[in-house]
N, C-alpha and C positions, 0 to 999 in steps of 0.2 A: 326884343330882349328878354329870355323865357324867363323862369320867376320856378323858387320850388316853393310847394301850397303850402310843404310837410318841411315842418320839420327840420333840420337835420343833424345832429345834438349824434358831434363827435367828442368826445371825452378829456382824449390823445390832448386838445387843442386846446383846449381848458381858455378858453373868450370867454370878456370879460367885458364888460356884457355881453348876454348868453344873446343870440340872435333871432331877432324876429321873423315870422315866417308874413308876408313873399322873402325871398329874397332876390334881388335880379342881381343873375351873374351874363356875363356877354361869355360867346360861343369858346374865344380862347382858354374863359376860368373854365369852363365847363368843359373843357377839353383835360387840364391841367390835374385838378380834379378828378378824372377819371382815369388822369398815369399813376398817380397818390395812390388814390384808396384798392384793394382787394379784401373778398371776401373767403372766409373761414366758418362752416356750421351756417352756412342766412346771416352771415353778421355779414356788416360793411369794416372794415379793415385797416385804422391807417402807417398807408409803411411809413418808414420810421431811416434818415440820413445819421452819416456819423458829423458831428461837427463838420468833418473836407467837405460834405458833399454825398463820401462815400450810398449808396444803401447797404443799410445793412442788414445781413441775413443770418440767422445762425440756423443748425443743424433741428428738423424738431427732435420730438420726442421722441426711445425707442420705445418700437417698440413687438419688443424679445429678442433673447439669449435663448444659449440652444446649443448644445455640443454634437459633432459630429466622430461620432467611434470608427476605426480601420473594420473592422471583421478582416480581414485578409490583408498580406504584407504587398502594395502596391494593392493599394484599396479603389477607386474607383464615385463624385458623389457629386449629383446634379441636384442644385437647387428641386422646393414645392413647389407648384402658386399657387405666389400668394404674393402681394401686392410688397411697394416700398420705393424704396429711395437712395438708401445709402445703405453697401453690407461692409463691416467691420469683419477680417478675419484673422485669426491668431494662431499664435502654435501654444497649444496646453504646458503650461510650466514642466510638464514630468517631462514630454514629451524630448529623443536625442537624435532621433531622424524627421528632414524633411519634411513636408504640405507644400505640396506647389497648387493657389490660387488661379484663375484669369475666369474673364467675362467672357463666352456668348457661346466658346468652346469647352472640348474636352482637356483638360490638362493635364500636359504631361512633363518632362522637364526637359522637352530641349523650345518649351512656347509659352510656361507658367511664369507665376515670380513665384520665388519658394520664401517660406516660410522655417523660422528656424523657429525652438523653444523662446518663447516673449517677443516672439519678429509679430507685426502685421500691415496689413496691407489694410488701404480702404477702396473700393470700388463704386461710381454712382452706376445702381441699375433700375432702372422701370417692376423687373418681377424678379424674388429668389433661383426662377429657373435657369435665370442669366447666369449665373453662378455653379462656377464646374468648380471641385477640388481633384486631387492624387496625393492619398498621403502612401509615404511611404510603408512604414512601416507598422504589424497589425498590431492592433491594442490602442493605439494612441490615435491623439483624438485633437480639431480642429473646435474653436472655438467657434463665433457666428453671431455678431451683434446685427440687427438694419434696424431698419425707421421706416414708416407709409413717406 
């Protein structure tokens, strides 16, 4: 049975008394611990569950917010090459026309999600360059919020 020779502090577990080294772990316990931890910025992170046992997840912190302004009628936009995980697109509150949004292909009124003012849609993307917009009216704006 392998032993952990270095202390394995996991403050979220609040173990009392603290475990002393070496801690002996069976193979099945090693597998469980490997599945219940992750890494963030070279640190071990304990994954958490809701009281009913469902993995607790939340969206990552917002990376940036920007506006895309149409410079002509039927203005098309493709996002820049920037890694992301989730993107929210919202019609600007002052808009009068529609914005059409979709991932992976150029947006048009027959294949994209329509957004009037103050309406929003969220897409899961791996890069902003997968986002396509069609802003129907010159001067109107799409608000784009994304996170990594």
